[in-house]
PDB file of N, CA, C and O in Angstrom:
ATOM      1  N   MET A   1     169.633 -43.379 239.140  1.00  0.00           N
ATOM      2  CA  MET A   1     169.070 -42.111 238.777  1.00  0.00           C
ATOM      3  C   MET A   1     168.098 -42.183 237.708  1.00  0.00           C
ATOM      4  O   MET A   1     167.102 -41.458 237.708  1.00  0.00           O
ATOM      5  N   THR A   2     168.362 -43.093 236.723  1.00  0.00           N
ATOM      6  CA  THR A   2     167.852 -43.361 235.539  1.00  0.00           C
ATOM      7  C   THR A   2     166.371 -44.178 236.090  1.00  0.00           C
ATOM      8  O   THR A   2     165.339 -44.038 235.434  1.00  0.00           O
ATOM      9  N   SER A   3     166.389 -44.814 237.029  1.00  0.00           N
ATOM     10  CA  SER A   3     165.005 -45.373 237.600  1.00  0.00           C
ATOM     11  C   SER A   3     164.119 -44.085 238.163  1.00  0.00           C
ATOM     12  O   SER A   3     162.891 -44.034 238.097  1.00  0.00           O
ATOM     13  N   PHE A   4     164.742 -43.329 238.578  1.00  0.00           N
ATOM     14  CA  PHE A   4     164.064 -42.185 239.146  1.00  0.00           C
ATOM     15  C   PHE A   4     163.215 -41.572 238.083  1.00  0.00           C
ATOM     16  O   PHE A   4     162.016 -41.365 238.271  1.00  0.00           O
ATOM     17  N   PHE A   5     163.911 -41.238 236.814  1.00  0.00           N
ATOM     18  CA  PHE A   5     162.929 -40.704 235.913  1.00  0.00           C
ATOM     19  C   PHE A   5     162.071 -41.554 235.280  1.00  0.00           C
ATOM     20  O   PHE A   5     161.009 -41.221 234.753  1.00  0.00           O
ATOM     21  N   ASN A   6     162.690 -43.036 235.349  1.00  0.00           N
ATOM     22  CA  ASN A   6     161.441 -43.600 234.442  1.00  0.00           C
ATOM     23  C   ASN A   6     160.318 -43.633 235.436  1.00  0.00           C
ATOM     24  O   ASN A   6     159.222 -43.445 234.908  1.00  0.00           O
ATOM     25  N   GLY A   7     160.298 -43.799 236.586  1.00  0.00           N
ATOM     26  CA  GLY A   7     159.378 -43.685 237.512  1.00  0.00           C
ATOM     27  C   GLY A   7     158.616 -42.564 237.222  1.00  0.00           C
ATOM     28  O   GLY A   7     157.421 -42.739 236.984  1.00  0.00           O
ATOM     29  N   LEU A   8     159.132 -41.325 237.194  1.00  0.00           N
ATOM     30  CA  LEU A   8     158.554 -40.069 237.126  1.00  0.00           C
ATOM     31  C   LEU A   8     157.823 -40.077 235.820  1.00  0.00           C
ATOM     32  O   LEU A   8     156.729 -39.520 235.728  1.00  0.00           O
ATOM     33  N   GLY A   9     158.366 -40.665 234.841  1.00  0.00           N
ATOM     34  CA  GLY A   9     157.639 -40.645 233.414  1.00  0.00           C
ATOM     35  C   GLY A   9     156.400 -41.503 233.681  1.00  0.00           C
ATOM     36  O   GLY A   9     155.362 -41.089 233.164  1.00  0.00           O
ATOM     37  N   TRP A  10     156.321 -42.824 234.525  1.00  0.00           N
ATOM     38  CA  TRP A  10     155.172 -43.909 234.310  1.00  0.00           C
ATOM     39  C   TRP A  10     154.663 -42.965 235.089  1.00  0.00           C
ATOM     40  O   TRP A  10     153.781 -42.507 234.362  1.00  0.00           O
ATOM     41  N   PHE A  11     154.617 -42.195 236.363  1.00  0.00           N
ATOM     42  CA  PHE A  11     153.652 -41.691 237.240  1.00  0.00           C
ATOM     43  C   PHE A  11     153.149 -40.601 236.345  1.00  0.00           C
ATOM     44  O   PHE A  11     151.918 -40.607 236.319  1.00  0.00           O
ATOM     45  N   ILE A  12     153.610 -39.803 235.711  1.00  0.00           N
ATOM     46  CA  ILE A  12     153.138 -38.730 234.767  1.00  0.00           C
ATOM     47  C   ILE A  12     152.186 -39.210 233.553  1.00  0.00           C
ATOM     48  O   ILE A  12     151.010 -38.883 233.397  1.00  0.00           O
ATOM     49  N   GLY A  13     152.866 -39.960 232.826  1.00  0.00           N
ATOM     50  CA  GLY A  13     152.289 -40.645 231.650  1.00  0.00           C
ATOM     51  C   GLY A  13     151.090 -41.706 231.671  1.00  0.00           C
ATOM     52  O   GLY A  13     150.089 -41.827 230.965  1.00  0.00           O
ATOM     53  N   ASP A  14     151.601 -42.443 232.787  1.00  0.00           N
ATOM     54  CA  ASP A  14     150.326 -43.388 232.840  1.00  0.00           C
ATOM     55  C   ASP A  14     149.112 -43.407 234.031  1.00  0.00           C
ATOM     56  O   ASP A  14     148.016 -43.967 233.992  1.00  0.00           O
ATOM     57  N   PHE A  15     149.797 -42.479 235.236  1.00  0.00           N
ATOM     58  CA  PHE A  15     148.773 -42.447 236.190  1.00  0.00           C
ATOM     59  C   PHE A  15     147.924 -41.039 236.259  1.00  0.00           C
ATOM     60  O   PHE A  15     146.695 -41.072 236.316  1.00  0.00           O
ATOM     61  N   LEU A  16     148.668 -39.778 236.248  1.00  0.00           N
ATOM     62  CA  LEU A  16     148.218 -38.442 236.041  1.00  0.00           C
ATOM     63  C   LEU A  16     147.595 -38.334 234.745  1.00  0.00           C
ATOM     64  O   LEU A  16     146.628 -37.573 234.784  1.00  0.00           O
ATOM     65  N   MET A  17     147.869 -38.950 233.353  1.00  0.00           N
ATOM     66  CA  MET A  17     147.055 -38.588 232.123  1.00  0.00           C
ATOM     67  C   MET A  17     145.898 -39.547 231.894  1.00  0.00           C
ATOM     68  O   MET A  17     145.180 -39.475 230.896  1.00  0.00           O
ATOM     69  N   THR A  18     145.736 -40.515 232.928  1.00  0.00           N
ATOM     70  CA  THR A  18     144.329 -41.403 232.751  1.00  0.00           C
ATOM     71  C   THR A  18     143.182 -40.612 232.673  1.00  0.00           C
ATOM     72  O   THR A  18     142.306 -41.008 231.905  1.00  0.00           O
ATOM     73  N   PRO A  19     142.991 -39.573 233.303  1.00  0.00           N
ATOM     74  CA  PRO A  19     141.684 -38.811 232.697  1.00  0.00           C
ATOM     75  C   PRO A  19     141.417 -38.207 231.517  1.00  0.00           C
ATOM     76  O   PRO A  19     140.312 -38.125 230.982  1.00  0.00           O
ATOM     77  N   MET A  20     142.816 -37.635 230.981  1.00  0.00           N
ATOM     78  CA  MET A  20     142.878 -37.026 229.585  1.00  0.00           C
ATOM     79  C   MET A  20     143.038 -38.393 228.723  1.00  0.00           C
ATOM     80  O   MET A  20     142.331 -38.423 227.717  1.00  0.00           O
ATOM     81  N   ASN A  21     143.684 -39.290 228.908  1.00  0.00           N
ATOM     82  CA  ASN A  21     143.072 -40.733 227.894  1.00  0.00           C
ATOM     83  C   ASN A  21     141.832 -41.033 227.776  1.00  0.00           C
ATOM     84  O   ASN A  21     141.351 -41.248 226.664  1.00  0.00           O
ATOM     85  N   ALA A  22     141.060 -41.102 228.970  1.00  0.00           N
ATOM     86  CA  ALA A  22     139.709 -41.504 228.799  1.00  0.00           C
ATOM     87  C   ALA A  22     138.856 -40.423 228.100  1.00  0.00           C
ATOM     88  O   ALA A  22     137.813 -40.738 227.528  1.00  0.00           O
ATOM     89  N   LEU A  23     139.273 -39.221 228.143  1.00  0.00           N
ATOM     90  CA  LEU A  23     138.565 -38.241 227.552  1.00  0.00           C
ATOM     91  C   LEU A  23     138.836 -38.382 226.036  1.00  0.00           C
ATOM     92  O   LEU A  23     137.904 -38.322 225.234  1.00  0.00           O
ATOM     93  N   ALA A  24     140.324 -38.600 225.586  1.00  0.00           N
ATOM     94  CA  ALA A  24     140.217 -39.032 224.381  1.00  0.00           C
ATOM     95  C   ALA A  24     139.707 -39.773 223.527  1.00  0.00           C
ATOM     96  O   ALA A  24     139.276 -39.472 222.415  1.00  0.00           O
ATOM     97  N   LYS A  25     139.755 -40.902 224.109  1.00  0.00           N
ATOM     98  CA  LYS A  25     138.750 -41.958 223.465  1.00  0.00           C
ATOM     99  C   LYS A  25     137.233 -41.647 223.761  1.00  0.00           C
ATOM    100  O   LYS A  25     136.411 -42.020 222.924  1.00  0.00           O
ATOM    101  N   LEU A  26     136.868 -41.087 224.726  1.00  0.00           N
ATOM    102  CA  LEU A  26     135.567 -40.524 224.719  1.00  0.00           C
ATOM    103  C   LEU A  26     135.021 -39.672 223.537  1.00  0.00           C
ATOM    104  O   LEU A  26     133.925 -39.845 223.004  1.00  0.00           O
ATOM    105  N   GLU A  27     135.932 -38.736 223.205  1.00  0.00           N
ATOM    106  CA  GLU A  27     135.710 -37.893 222.131  1.00  0.00           C
ATOM    107  C   GLU A  27     135.600 -38.573 220.859  1.00  0.00           C
ATOM    108  O   GLU A  27     134.906 -38.013 220.010  1.00  0.00           O
ATOM    109  N   LEU A  28     136.154 -39.679 220.562  1.00  0.00           N
ATOM    110  CA  LEU A  28     135.677 -40.582 219.361  1.00  0.00           C
ATOM    111  C   LEU A  28     134.322 -40.679 219.251  1.00  0.00           C
ATOM    112  O   LEU A  28     133.757 -40.314 218.219  1.00  0.00           O
ATOM    113  N   SER A  29     133.760 -41.101 220.133  1.00  0.00           N
ATOM    114  CA  SER A  29     132.713 -41.638 220.192  1.00  0.00           C
ATOM    115  C   SER A  29     131.309 -40.522 220.398  1.00  0.00           C
ATOM    116  O   SER A  29     130.279 -40.678 219.741  1.00  0.00           O
ATOM    117  N   ASN A  30     131.480 -39.419 221.401  1.00  0.00           N
ATOM    118  CA  ASN A  30     130.545 -38.460 221.725  1.00  0.00           C
ATOM    119  C   ASN A  30     131.339 -37.163 222.332  1.00  0.00           C
ATOM    120  O   ASN A  30     131.722 -36.950 223.482  1.00  0.00           O
ATOM    121  N   TRP A  31     131.462 -36.267 220.980  1.00  0.00           N
ATOM    122  CA  TRP A  31     132.087 -34.927 221.103  1.00  0.00           C
ATOM    123  C   TRP A  31     131.639 -34.249 222.328  1.00  0.00           C
ATOM    124  O   TRP A  31     132.397 -33.760 223.165  1.00  0.00           O
ATOM    125  N   TRP A  32     130.133 -34.256 222.383  1.00  0.00           N
ATOM    126  CA  TRP A  32     129.424 -33.121 223.360  1.00  0.00           C
ATOM    127  C   TRP A  32     129.774 -33.529 224.715  1.00  0.00           C
ATOM    128  O   TRP A  32     130.312 -32.737 225.489  1.00  0.00           O
ATOM    129  N   LEU A  33     129.422 -35.022 225.114  1.00  0.00           N
ATOM    130  CA  LEU A  33     130.122 -35.484 226.241  1.00  0.00           C
ATOM    131  C   LEU A  33     131.191 -35.262 226.628  1.00  0.00           C
ATOM    132  O   LEU A  33     131.382 -34.818 227.760  1.00  0.00           O
ATOM    133  N   ALA A  34     132.340 -35.569 225.611  1.00  0.00           N
ATOM    134  CA  ALA A  34     133.933 -35.286 226.104  1.00  0.00           C
ATOM    135  C   ALA A  34     134.110 -33.816 226.373  1.00  0.00           C
ATOM    136  O   ALA A  34     135.105 -33.567 227.054  1.00  0.00           O
ATOM    137  N   ASN A  35     133.380 -32.775 226.002  1.00  0.00           N
ATOM    138  CA  ASN A  35     133.517 -31.730 226.190  1.00  0.00           C
ATOM    139  C   ASN A  35     132.392 -30.699 227.039  1.00  0.00           C
ATOM    140  O   ASN A  35     132.222 -29.485 226.923  1.00  0.00           O
ATOM    141  N   PHE A  36     131.767 -31.611 227.852  1.00  0.00           N
ATOM    142  CA  PHE A  36     130.977 -31.126 228.631  1.00  0.00           C
ATOM    143  C   PHE A  36     131.653 -30.192 229.715  1.00  0.00           C
ATOM    144  O   PHE A  36     131.233 -29.076 230.021  1.00  0.00           O
ATOM    145  N   ILE A  37     132.656 -30.756 230.195  1.00  0.00           N
ATOM    146  CA  ILE A  37     133.255 -29.927 231.534  1.00  0.00           C
ATOM    147  C   ILE A  37     133.915 -28.500 230.784  1.00  0.00           C
ATOM    148  O   ILE A  37     133.751 -27.385 231.280  1.00  0.00           O
ATOM    149  N   THR A  38     134.549 -28.696 229.736  1.00  0.00           N
ATOM    150  CA  THR A  38     134.845 -27.519 228.999  1.00  0.00           C
ATOM    151  C   THR A  38     133.626 -26.244 228.729  1.00  0.00           C
ATOM    152  O   THR A  38     133.812 -25.038 228.890  1.00  0.00           O
ATOM    153  N   TRP A  39     132.672 -26.751 228.388  1.00  0.00           N
ATOM    154  CA  TRP A  39     131.531 -26.072 228.079  1.00  0.00           C
ATOM    155  C   TRP A  39     131.186 -25.334 229.635  1.00  0.00           C
ATOM    156  O   TRP A  39     130.948 -24.136 229.784  1.00  0.00           O
ATOM    157  N   ILE A  40     131.221 -26.247 230.606  1.00  0.00           N
ATOM    158  CA  ILE A  40     131.201 -25.608 232.064  1.00  0.00           C
ATOM    159  C   ILE A  40     131.892 -24.627 232.480  1.00  0.00           C
ATOM    160  O   ILE A  40     131.471 -23.665 233.122  1.00  0.00           O
ATOM    161  N   PHE A  41     133.172 -24.867 232.069  1.00  0.00           N
ATOM    162  CA  PHE A  41     134.216 -23.712 232.440  1.00  0.00           C
ATOM    163  C   PHE A  41     133.837 -22.501 231.745  1.00  0.00           C
ATOM    164  O   PHE A  41     133.713 -21.413 232.308  1.00  0.00           O
ATOM    165  N   ILE A  42     133.648 -22.717 230.458  1.00  0.00           N
ATOM    166  CA  ILE A  42     133.203 -21.412 229.726  1.00  0.00           C
ATOM    167  C   ILE A  42     132.320 -20.742 230.331  1.00  0.00           C
ATOM    168  O   ILE A  42     132.471 -19.542 230.562  1.00  0.00           O
ATOM    169  N   ILE A  43     131.235 -21.433 230.687  1.00  0.00           N
ATOM    170  CA  ILE A  43     129.908 -20.629 231.316  1.00  0.00           C
ATOM    171  C   ILE A  43     130.173 -20.011 232.888  1.00  0.00           C
ATOM    172  O   ILE A  43     129.395 -19.186 233.366  1.00  0.00           O
ATOM    173  N   ILE A  44     131.125 -20.409 233.481  1.00  0.00           N
ATOM    174  CA  ILE A  44     131.349 -19.977 234.854  1.00  0.00           C
ATOM    175  C   ILE A  44     132.572 -19.141 234.253  1.00  0.00           C
ATOM    176  O   ILE A  44     133.004 -18.450 235.175  1.00  0.00           O
ATOM    177  N   LEU A  45     133.199 -18.952 233.258  1.00  0.00           N
ATOM    178  CA  LEU A  45     134.121 -17.852 232.976  1.00  0.00           C
ATOM    179  C   LEU A  45     133.296 -16.526 232.528  1.00  0.00           C
ATOM    180  O   LEU A  45     133.555 -15.393 232.935  1.00  0.00           O
ATOM    181  N   CYS A  46     132.297 -16.849 231.651  1.00  0.00           N
ATOM    182  CA  CYS A  46     131.384 -15.891 231.201  1.00  0.00           C
ATOM    183  C   CYS A  46     130.724 -14.958 232.398  1.00  0.00           C
ATOM    184  O   CYS A  46     130.560 -13.741 232.493  1.00  0.00           O
ATOM    185  N   ALA A  47     130.416 -16.082 233.277  1.00  0.00           N
ATOM    186  CA  ALA A  47     129.516 -15.405 234.701  1.00  0.00           C
ATOM    187  C   ALA A  47     130.649 -14.313 235.285  1.00  0.00           C
ATOM    188  O   ALA A  47     130.393 -13.128 235.499  1.00  0.00           O
ATOM    189  N   ALA A  48     131.673 -14.812 235.453  1.00  0.00           N
ATOM    190  CA  ALA A  48     132.883 -14.125 236.385  1.00  0.00           C
ATOM    191  C   ALA A  48     132.929 -12.834 235.539  1.00  0.00           C
ATOM    192  O   ALA A  48     132.760 -11.750 236.097  1.00  0.00           O
ATOM    193  N   PHE A  49     133.158 -12.916 234.175  1.00  0.00           N
ATOM    194  CA  PHE A  49     133.292 -11.655 233.304  1.00  0.00           C
ATOM    195  C   PHE A  49     132.440 -10.543 233.388  1.00  0.00           C
ATOM    196  O   PHE A  49     132.783  -9.361 233.413  1.00  0.00           O
ATOM    197  N   GLY A  50     131.090 -11.091 233.437  1.00  0.00           N
ATOM    198  CA  GLY A  50     129.855 -10.119 233.842  1.00  0.00           C
ATOM    199  C   GLY A  50     129.933  -9.574 235.295  1.00  0.00           C
ATOM    200  O   GLY A  50     129.702  -8.370 235.401  1.00  0.00           O
ATOM    201  N   TYR A  51     130.198 -10.209 236.352  1.00  0.00           N
ATOM    202  CA  TYR A  51     130.167  -9.832 237.479  1.00  0.00           C
ATOM    203  C   TYR A  51     131.420  -9.033 237.533  1.00  0.00           C
ATOM    204  O   TYR A  51     131.411  -7.991 238.188  1.00  0.00           O
ATOM    205  N   TRP A  52     132.476  -9.405 236.925  1.00  0.00           N
ATOM    206  CA  TRP A  52     133.619  -8.147 237.114  1.00  0.00           C
ATOM    207  C   TRP A  52     133.460  -6.759 236.129  1.00  0.00           C
ATOM    208  O   TRP A  52     134.242  -5.812 236.215  1.00  0.00           O
ATOM    209  N   MET A  53     132.391  -6.801 235.246  1.00  0.00           N
ATOM    210  CA  MET A  53     132.170  -5.691 234.441  1.00  0.00           C
ATOM    211  C   MET A  53     130.772  -4.868 235.127  1.00  0.00           C
ATOM    212  O   MET A  53     130.328  -3.747 234.880  1.00  0.00           O
ATOM    213  N   LYS A  54     130.354  -5.810 235.975  1.00  0.00           N
ATOM    214  CA  LYS A  54     129.269  -5.157 236.859  1.00  0.00           C
ATOM    215  C   LYS A  54     129.408  -4.172 237.884  1.00  0.00           C
ATOM    216  O   LYS A  54     128.785  -3.141 238.137  1.00  0.00           O
ATOM    217  N   GLN A  55     130.863  -5.035 238.670  1.00  0.00           N
ATOM    218  CA  GLN A  55     131.572  -4.018 239.767  1.00  0.00           C
ATOM    219  C   GLN A  55     132.358  -2.875 239.174  1.00  0.00           C
ATOM    220  O   GLN A  55     132.486  -1.853 239.847  1.00  0.00           O
ATOM    221  N   LEU A  56     132.905  -2.959 237.953  1.00  0.00           N
ATOM    222  CA  LEU A  56     133.758  -2.048 237.393  1.00  0.00           C
ATOM    223  C   LEU A  56     132.554  -0.760 237.141  1.00  0.00           C
ATOM    224  O   LEU A  56     132.787   0.436 237.319  1.00  0.00           O
ATOM    225  N   ALA A  57     131.425  -1.259 236.752  1.00  0.00           N
ATOM    226  CA  ALA A  57     130.270  -0.331 236.237  1.00  0.00           C
ATOM    227  C   ALA A  57     129.932   0.529 237.710  1.00  0.00           C
ATOM    228  O   ALA A  57     129.941   1.758 237.785  1.00  0.00           O
ATOM    229  N   ILE A  58     129.700  -0.203 238.603  1.00  0.00           N
ATOM    230  CA  ILE A  58     129.325   0.160 240.048  1.00  0.00           C
ATOM    231  C   ILE A  58     130.494   1.551 240.424  1.00  0.00           C
ATOM    232  O   ILE A  58     130.185   2.742 240.441  1.00  0.00           O
ATOM    233  N   PHE A  59     131.860   0.969 240.700  1.00  0.00           N
ATOM    234  CA  PHE A  59     132.739   1.901 240.807  1.00  0.00           C
ATOM    235  C   PHE A  59     132.920   2.968 240.104  1.00  0.00           C
ATOM    236  O   PHE A  59     133.038   4.078 240.624  1.00  0.00           O
ATOM    237  N   HIS A  60     132.965   2.748 238.787  1.00  0.00           N
ATOM    238  CA  HIS A  60     133.028   4.166 237.711  1.00  0.00           C
ATOM    239  C   HIS A  60     131.604   4.912 238.155  1.00  0.00           C
ATOM    240  O   HIS A  60     131.823   6.120 238.243  1.00  0.00           O
ATOM    241  N   GLU A  61     130.459   4.644 238.409  1.00  0.00           N
ATOM    242  CA  GLU A  61     129.418   5.460 238.374  1.00  0.00           C
ATOM    243  C   GLU A  61     129.384   6.248 239.812  1.00  0.00           C
ATOM    244  O   GLU A  61     128.813   7.327 239.966  1.00  0.00           O
ATOM    245  N   SER A  62     130.097   5.529 240.853  1.00  0.00           N
ATOM    246  CA  SER A  62     130.157   6.100 242.084  1.00  0.00           C
ATOM    247  C   SER A  62     131.278   7.097 242.399  1.00  0.00           C
ATOM    248  O   SER A  62     131.387   7.790 243.410  1.00  0.00           O
ATOM    249  N   GLY A  63     132.243   7.022 241.135  1.00  0.00           N
ATOM    250  CA  GLY A  63     133.481   8.158 241.275  1.00  0.00           C
ATOM    251  C   GLY A  63     134.685   7.416 242.216  1.00  0.00           C
ATOM    252  O   GLY A  63     135.739   8.001 242.465  1.00  0.00           O
ATOM    253  N   ALA A  64     134.372   5.990 242.723  1.00  0.00           N
ATOM    254  CA  ALA A  64     135.757   5.746 243.710  1.00  0.00           C
ATOM    255  C   ALA A  64     136.774   5.361 242.892  1.00  0.00           C
ATOM    256  O   ALA A  64     137.816   5.112 243.499  1.00  0.00           O
ATOM    257  N   ASP A  65     136.814   5.207 241.492  1.00  0.00           N
ATOM    258  CA  ASP A  65     137.971   4.694 240.748  1.00  0.00           C
ATOM    259  C   ASP A  65     138.602   6.176 240.380  1.00  0.00           C
ATOM    260  O   ASP A  65     138.122   6.761 239.409  1.00  0.00           O
ATOM    261  N   GLU A  66     139.559   6.734 241.057  1.00  0.00           N
ATOM    262  CA  GLU A  66     140.285   7.680 240.971  1.00  0.00           C
ATOM    263  C   GLU A  66     141.406   7.711 239.698  1.00  0.00           C
ATOM    264  O   GLU A  66     142.532   7.262 239.912  1.00  0.00           O
ATOM    265  N   GLN A  67     141.071   8.237 238.414  1.00  0.00           N
ATOM    266  CA  GLN A  67     141.915   7.914 237.371  1.00  0.00           C
ATOM    267  C   GLN A  67     142.656   9.194 237.015  1.00  0.00           C
ATOM    268  O   GLN A  67     142.336  10.026 236.166  1.00  0.00           O
ATOM    269  N   ASP A  68     143.864   9.189 237.950  1.00  0.00           N
ATOM    270  CA  ASP A  68     144.848  10.254 237.999  1.00  0.00           C
ATOM    271  C   ASP A  68     146.000  10.123 236.943  1.00  0.00           C
ATOM    272  O   ASP A  68     146.877   9.267 237.063  1.00  0.00           O
ATOM    273  N   THR A  69     145.954  11.050 235.858  1.00  0.00           N
ATOM    274  CA  THR A  69     146.928  10.804 234.755  1.00  0.00           C
ATOM    275  C   THR A  69     148.378  11.378 235.411  1.00  0.00           C
ATOM    276  O   THR A  69     149.409  11.220 234.758  1.00  0.00           O
ATOM    277  N   THR A  70     148.413  11.980 236.590  1.00  0.00           N
ATOM    278  CA  THR A  70     149.531  12.328 236.816  1.00  0.00           C
ATOM    279  C   THR A  70     150.177  11.691 237.829  1.00  0.00           C
ATOM    280  O   THR A  70     150.842  12.246 238.703  1.00  0.00           O
ATOM    281  N   ALA A  71     149.946  10.315 237.690  1.00  0.00           N
ATOM    282  CA  ALA A  71     150.333   9.510 238.315  1.00  0.00           C
ATOM    283  C   ALA A  71     152.112   9.123 238.455  1.00  0.00           C
ATOM    284  O   ALA A  71     152.687   8.591 239.405  1.00  0.00           O
ATOM    285  N   HIS A  72     152.710   9.631 237.085  1.00  0.00           N
ATOM    286  CA  HIS A  72     153.952   9.382 236.700  1.00  0.00           C
ATOM    287  C   HIS A  72     154.464  10.718 236.217  1.00  0.00           C
ATOM    288  O   HIS A  72     153.611  11.409 235.659  1.00  0.00           O
ATOM    289  N   SER A  73     155.636  11.208 236.310  1.00  0.00           N
ATOM    290  CA  SER A  73     155.957  12.444 236.092  1.00  0.00           C
ATOM    291  C   SER A  73     156.126  12.586 234.284  1.00  0.00           C
ATOM    292  O   SER A  73     156.225  13.687 233.745  1.00  0.00           O
ATOM    293  N   PHE A  74     156.133  11.623 233.715  1.00  0.00           N
ATOM    294  CA  PHE A  74     156.457  11.727 232.633  1.00  0.00           C
ATOM    295  C   PHE A  74     154.798  11.905 231.831  1.00  0.00           C
ATOM    296  O   PHE A  74     154.676  12.061 230.615  1.00  0.00           O
ATOM    297  N   LEU A  75     153.835  11.854 232.634  1.00  0.00           N
ATOM    298  CA  LEU A  75     152.472  11.991 232.177  1.00  0.00           C
ATOM    299  C   LEU A  75     151.824  13.390 232.258  1.00  0.00           C
ATOM    300  O   LEU A  75     150.665  13.736 232.034  1.00  0.00           O
ATOM    301  N   LYS A  76     153.046  14.181 232.694  1.00  0.00           N
ATOM    302  CA  LYS A  76     152.146  15.582 233.021  1.00  0.00           C
ATOM    303  C   LYS A  76     152.485  16.359 231.736  1.00  0.00           C
ATOM    304  O   LYS A  76     152.017  17.483 231.553  1.00  0.00           O
TER     305      LYS A  76
END
């Protein structure tokens, strides 16, 4: 059973974390290059948030979103 957990530790620590270790070494020489993927995800997140807000405004203007405050008896 010990060898199973040692193998699991090797797989996670040495195999799955190889890209993270490479990014950690790259960050020491070039911060911008190491965080390029982070910036891409931030841009995607901002675009998705903008799209979401646009869709909420469309539904709000058309009146399709019913906001009934009597949905629960304690709100009457």
